[in-house]
C-alpha positions in Angstrom: -10.4 -29.1 -0.3 -8.6 -26.8 -2.8 -10.5 -26.6 -6.1 -8.7 -28.3 -9.0 -8.3 -25.1 -11.0 -6.8 -23.3 -8.0 -4.5 -26.2 -7.2 -3.3 -26.2 -10.8 -2.5 -22.5 -10.6 -0.6 -23.0 -7.4 1.5 -25.8 -9.0 2.7 -23.4 -11.6 4.2 -21.2 -8.9 6.0 -24.0 -7.0 9.3 -23.9 -8.7 11.6 -20.9 -9.4 13.0 -22.1 -12.7 15.6 -20.1 -14.6 14.9 -16.5 -13.6 15.4 -13.3 -15.5 18.2 -12.5 -13.0 20.0 -15.8 -13.8 19.6 -15.1 -17.5 21.5 -11.8 -17.0 18.6 -9.4 -17.6 19.0 -6.1 -15.8 17.2 -5.5 -12.5 14.0 -3.6 -12.6 14.1 -0.1 -11.1 13.5 0.2 -7.4 10.5 2.4 -8.0 8.4 3.6 -11.0 10.0 6.6 -12.9 8.3 9.9 -12.8 8.6 13.3 -14.5 11.6 15.0 -13.0 9.8 18.3 -13.6 6.8 17.3 -11.6 6.0 19.2 -8.4 6.4 16.9 -5.4 4.8 17.4 -2.0 7.5 16.8 0.6 6.4 14.9 3.7 7.7 15.8 7.2 10.8 13.8 7.8 10.4 10.9 10.2 13.4 12.1 12.2 11.5 15.4 13.0 8.2 13.7 14.0 7.3 12.7 17.5 4.8 9.9 17.4 2.9 9.4 20.7 4.4 6.8 23.0 2.8 3.4 22.6 3.1 0.0 24.1 3.4 -2.6 21.3 1.8 -5.4 23.3 -1.1 -3.2 24.3 -1.6 -2.1 20.7 -1.7 -5.7 19.5 -4.2 -6.6 22.2 -6.6 -3.7 21.4 -6.3 -3.6 17.6 -9.7 -4.1 15.9 -10.8 -3.6 12.3 -12.7 -0.2 12.1 -15.1 0.8 9.4 -16.6 3.9 10.9 -14.5 7.0 11.1 -14.7 10.5 12.7 -14.9 13.6 10.5 -11.6 14.7 11.9 -8.9 14.8 9.2 -5.5 13.2 9.5 -2.6 15.6 9.7 0.2 15.4 7.2 2.5 14.3 10.0 0.3 11.4 10.8 0.1 10.4 7.1 3.9 10.6 6.9 4.2 8.3 9.9 1.8 5.7 8.3 3.6 5.8 5.0 6.9 5.4 6.8 5.6 2.5 8.8 4.4 0.7 5.7 7.0 1.4 3.1 9.6 3.7 4.6 13.1 3.3 3.2 15.8 3.0 5.8 18.7 2.4 3.5 19.6 1.9 -0.2 22.2 -0.8 -0.5 24.9 -1.2 -3.2 23.1 -4.1 -4.8 21.0 -1.9 -5.2 18.1 -2.8 -3.0 16.1 -1.0 -0.3 15.9 -1.9 3.3 12.5 -0.8 4.6 10.3 -0.9 7.7 8.7 -4.1 6.5 10.2 -7.4 5.4 10.2 -8.5 1.8 11.4 -11.6 0.0 15.0 -10.9 -1.1 14.4 -7.2 -0.2 12.6 -6.9 -3.5 9.9 -4.5 -2.2 7.7 -4.8 -5.3 5.0 -2.4 -4.2 4.0 1.1 -5.2 1.6 2.9 -2.8 -1.4 4.9 -4.1 -3.5 6.9 -1.7 -7.1 8.0 -2.1 -7.2 11.2 0.0 -10.5 12.3 1.4 -9.5 14.2 4.5 -5.8 15.0 5.1 -4.8 18.5 6.3 -2.9 20.3 3.6 -3.9 18.0 0.7 -6.6 18.3 -1.8 -8.9 15.4 -2.6 -7.6 12.9 -5.1 -5.2 10.1 -5.6 -1.5 10.5 -4.7 1.5 8.3 -5.2 4.0 7.8 -2.4 7.6 8.2 -3.6 9.3 6.0 -1.0 12.9 6.9 -2.1 12.1 10.6 -1.7 9.6 10.3 1.2 7.3 12.6 -0.8 3.9 12.6 -2.5 3.2 13.0 -6.2 -0.3 13.9 -7.5 -1.5 10.9 -9.5 -5.2 11.3 -10.3 -7.3 14.4 -9.6 -10.4 13.8 -11.6 -13.5 14.8 -9.7 -15.2 11.4 -9.7 -12.3 9.3 -8.8 -13.5 8.5 -5.3 -16.9 7.2 -6.5 -15.2 5.1 -9.2 -12.9 3.5 -6.6 -15.9 3.0 -4.3 -17.8 1.3 -7.0 -14.8 -0.9 -8.0 -14.6 -2.0 -4.3 -18.2 -3.3 -4.3 -19.5 -0.1 -2.7 -17.9 -0.5 0.6 -19.0 2.7 2.4 -15.8 3.1 4.5 -13.9 4.0 1.3 -16.0 7.2 0.9 -15.8 8.1 4.6 -12.2 7.3 5.4 -9.6 10.0 5.8 -7.4 8.1 3.4 -7.4 4.7 1.6 -4.2 2.9 0.8 -4.0 0.9 -2.4 -0.8 -1.2 -2.7 0.1 -2.0 -6.3 2.2 -5.1 -7.0 4.8 -4.5 -9.8 5.3 -8.1 -10.7 8.6 -7.8 -12.6 10.4 -6.6 -9.4 9.7 -9.9 -7.7 9.6 -12.4 -10.6 13.0 -11.0 -11.9 14.6 -12.8 -9.0 12.2 -15.6 -8.1 10.4 -16.5 -11.4 6.8 -17.7 -11.1 7.2 -18.4 -7.4 7.6 -14.7 -6.8 3.9 -14.4 -7.4 3.4 -16.1 -4.0 5.8 -13.8 -2.3 3.8 -10.7 -3.5 0.9 -11.8 -1.4 3.0 -12.7 1.6 4.6 -9.2 1.4 1.3 -7.5 1.2 0.3 -9.0 4.6 3.5 -7.6 6.2 2.7 -4.1 4.9 -1.0 -4.1 6.0 -0.2 -5.4 9.4 2.3 -2.5 10.0 -0.5 -0.1 8.9 -2.9 -1.6 11.5 -0.3 -1.3 14.3 0.9 2.2 13.4 -2.6 3.5 13.0 -3.6 2.1 16.4 -0.7 3.9 17.9 -2.0 7.2 16.4 -5.6 6.8 17.6 -6.8 5.7 14.2 -8.5 2.5 12.9 -8.0 0.5 9.7 -10.1 -1.8 7.6 -8.3 -4.0 5.2 -9.8 -4.4 1.7 -9.4 -7.6 -0.2 -12.8 -7.6 -2.0 -12.7 -5.6 -5.2 -13.4 -6.0 -8.9 -10.0 -6.1 -10.5 -11.4 -5.4 -13.9 -12.8 -2.1 -12.6 -10.2 -1.1 -10.0 -7.0 -1.5 -12.0 -8.2 0.6 -15.0 -9.5 3.3 -12.6 -5.9 3.6 -11.2 -4.4 3.4 -14.7 -2.9 -0.1 -14.1 -2.9 -2.8 -16.8 -3.7 -5.5 -14.3 -0.9 -7.7 -15.3 2.5 -6.0 -15.0 1.0 -3.9 -12.2 -2.2 -4.6 -10.2 -3.8 -3.7 -6.9 -3.0 -6.5 -4.6 -4.5 -5.1 -1.3 -6.0 -2.0 0.2 -7.0 -0.5 3.5 -9.0 2.5 4.7 -7.8 4.6 7.6 -9.4 7.2 9.8 -9.7 8.7 13.2 -11.8 6.7 15.7 -15.5 7.6 16.0 -18.3 6.2 18.2 -19.9 3.2 16.6 -23.4 4.0 15.2 -26.4 2.6 17.0 -27.7 -0.6 15.5 
């Protein structure tokens, strides 16, 4: 049975109501702004990459959650493929809206992707932001203790420290609620599932493993990533790394 307080909260998101779009408010930007003078890290273009051949049905059959990773780093090309699989922009329409490699309610695509990088060839350790419209990375947080802080905020899940990279998907609520009102809050969680599933399948095709992260302390994780927890908050995460033999019990 759904607890009464949870059911009451769900009832608040049942109807769309008069939305900001219907009231004539301007559409939120397709992505967060950034300093145009910032130095971006271009990623290999997907059209130039050659992912290994993979059978979709086999990948779905063999996919397993993986928490133990090899010391081998991801290449920048592999990271580019994973980012493309999860948030890659295929087209910007006249609306404007983005058509991407994952579905999203109304093509709202309300997520920003932050990456905790531990072992990626050519990248220093730290947190990076994926600029999906540019298919590039932007340094986001380089403080020395950021990895331990994120690890602590995620209830000390060891695979965060030992992954090659950890994805944190940030929900920008206005992008979805502008069109769908309170009901858009539901769509954020549905969309997060689409994104993480693509990560699982793409990583499997690259000989990597993934562990989704839904357990974290919002009051610690959001401030650690400079998020206010209301207009923008971490909705989901996942670690990624090359496969390693499982440790003996």
